[in-house]
Residue, then its C-alpha position, 0 to 999 in steps of 0.5 A: m491231340v495237341r490243343e494249340p494256344a488260342v489267345a497268345g498275343q492277345f491275353y498274354p505275350a506270344d513271344v517266349k522271352t517277353l512272356t517269361e520275363m513278364v510272368d517272372h517279374m509278376l511273381a517276384d513282385v508279390q509276397p503272399p501271406a503265410l498259409t495254415g496247413k496244406l494248400v489244396a486249391i487256389q482261385v485266380p482271375h483270367a483277364g489279360y496279364p497287364f490287368s489281372g496278372p499281378t493278382a493271379a501271381c499272388a496265388f500262383k507263387l504259393l505253388q512254387g516248389m511243388d513237383s510231380v503234381t496235377v492241377v485240376m483246372v475248372g473254368p467258365s465257358h465264354q465261347a461254347f454252349i455246353d450243358k455238361a461239364a466239359v473235360f479235356g481228357k487226352g493229349k497236351w496243351k501248348t503255349p509259347l513256353g512249351e507243351v503240358a500233358v493232360d493227366e489222362e488217368l485222372a481225367k478218366a477217373i473224374v469223368a467216370g465219377d459222374e455222368f454230368l462230366v463228359e469228355m468234350p475237348e472241342a469245347h476248349r478250342t477257343e476258350h481263354s479262361l483256362e489257357v491263360e493260367v497255364p503259362f503261370l503254372q509253367r513258370v512255378l512248377k517243375s513237373f506237372k500235368i493238368v486236367p481242364i474242365m469247363m462249366l456253363q451255368p450249372s445248377w447247385e446240384e450240378c456244381e456239387r456233383v462236379g466237386k464230389a466227382i473231383t474229390r473222389a478221383c483225387k483222393g490219395r493223389k498229389v493234386v492242386l485244384l484251380a478255379s478260374s474267375d474274374l469278379y464284377h463286370g460293369n461300368s461303375y467303379d463304385d459298384a465294382k468296389e462294393t460288389d467285389s467286397v461282398t464277393c470276397g467275403f463269400l470266398a473267405g467264408f468258404d461256404p459253397k452253397a452260400l456263394y452259389d445262392a449269393l451269385g444267383q441273387r446278384k449279391a455277389q458277382a463272378c463270371g466263373g462263380d460256378p467253377i469256384v463253387a465246384v472247386m470249393v466243394a472239392a476242396r472241402g472234400l479233400g480236407a480244406d477248412n480255411a480260405v484266405v483272400l490273397a489279393q483283390t483289385n480291379s481293372n480301373d485301379v490297375m490302369g489308374e482310371k476311375g471310370g469306364y468299363c471295370v472288371g474285378y479280380s481276386s486270388v484266394a487260397f484254400s488250405a487243409p490243416a497240417k498234420a502234426v509230425s509224429d515219431d516212434a515215441g508219439s511226440g513231435d519234440l526233438t531229442e537233444a541229439e537232433k537239436q544239436s545236429l540242427l545247430e551244427i547244420a545252422r553253424s556250418t551253413l552260416e560259416s561257409h556262406i559268410r566266409k566262402g559264399k557257398v552253402p555246404e551239403v547237409k544231411p539229416l541225422t534222423p528220419r524225423l529231421a527229414e520231415k517237413r516242419g516250419a522253422f525260424v533261425t534267429l541270430h544274436k550278437q552279444g545278446m542283441l538281435r542280429g537277424c531272424i527269418g523263417y518258414v511259417e509253414a512246413v514247406k521243406p524238410l526240417y534240416q534243409a529249412v534250417s540251412d536255408m534260414a541260416v543264410s536268410a537270417s544272416t543276409q536277407d533280414p531287411r532290418f540289418p546289414p549282412v553279417t560279416v566275417k568279423e562278426l561270426a565269432d560273436i554270433d549266437i544261433e537260436i532255432t525255433v521249430l514250429s508246430p502246425l498253426s491253429r486258428i483261434s477265435d478267443p484272444e483269452s486262449v493265447v498263453v504267453g510263453k507257450h504260444g507264438l501268434i499270427m495276425r491276418q487281415g486281408y493281405r496283411s500278416g504279422l508273426l511273433l515267436p513264442q519267446v518274444p513276449v517273454e523276452q520283452g516282458w509283455d502281458r497277453e494284451t501287449f503281445l496281441e497289440h504288437t503282433c497286430l503292429k507287426a502285420g501293419l495293422g492298428p494295435d487294437a486290430w485283434k478286436d476286429k472280427a475281420t482279423q484272423m488269429f492263429v497260434f502255434t507252439g515252438q521248440v526253442f533251443g540255441e547255442a547260448k543255451q547249450e553252454 
């Protein structure tokens, strides 16, 4: 069974070239904040691409680089009356960008998990809430399958049953969950701003029952609110403990018209804590040989890229260097900063992350021009290998000289490495203030309850320290 596209040419372009360029442009224009831990689920809007596409792109960009994953998509039914959760369990979905296979084994396991979930492919035939998400997935994922599920006005108990069935079926599998929902619908721009702010507060609070109750009491509003609740339940079951609102806007703001019918949009990421990297000795610290190997990788990459425009092939010295870790590469020239860029999260094997960041620090740090061949002899390389992030509520727990720091508020995020306050001679409060400034916030934003604080530790080593 192949589900043909129902809204191509309406919600998104039907022409392959136009659609590809539009989606790629939206993805290129966004830079979502760094997440803590492993991405488990996203919430994205489902309106026409000119309206909600940029907001959706903020969440979809977090999926880039994932391979062989199944996306379990849960959305509302606008067209079909259903009294069960309708699963599209077999076949393929088609868009102008090609066909995507349904993960039939996983779909079968989800349906078997609770009688409230039933195979009902016909309910999906004209629905747009999940179809509009597929072209984005086709542009960010190299290899993936889907399990589409639709809901219509379920009770709290039914949302919970769907979420738990998804959890049971997905444990031990490589999956990402997706909830499809717009927010406020109405004729008041002011009401849209106020209501969506409340709704996003419940999304960030990551309490599925609280969100369900708020939707029922009209304190919050989301046309796919019940799918969000079910995905929250499932994400919690799969270990997620943190929610970050990546973007929020509405159709009036997008079109520059403060009046008329208004629809709200948001994108949210739900993540689980990253597991600490272990080794035979039970410690995550690198050996001297491993540090030296990473420095050699960074140096050879830097030299080859600057001199020849090529990145050499590198290999890990030990299995630990092939494990995914966050890492920063910092360049100094005669003691002065010359570039610093890194991966906050464990998105790549450590040896590859160091190679990538050696290139980025030398050519993509917006504060500096690219490093030239003449400068190479004066460049010292420093590497910081990061621990998983840990969210804190007490600023007094920040230890200068031990902790790196991240401040987040809404879509703003700023990071300073552990060595920065030591090099600058800052005390704890100054460290907190400068991290807020790095995020584009006021220096006292660390006192604001809306600001999220994360700490991490870093193993710091460099060429200058090896001499």
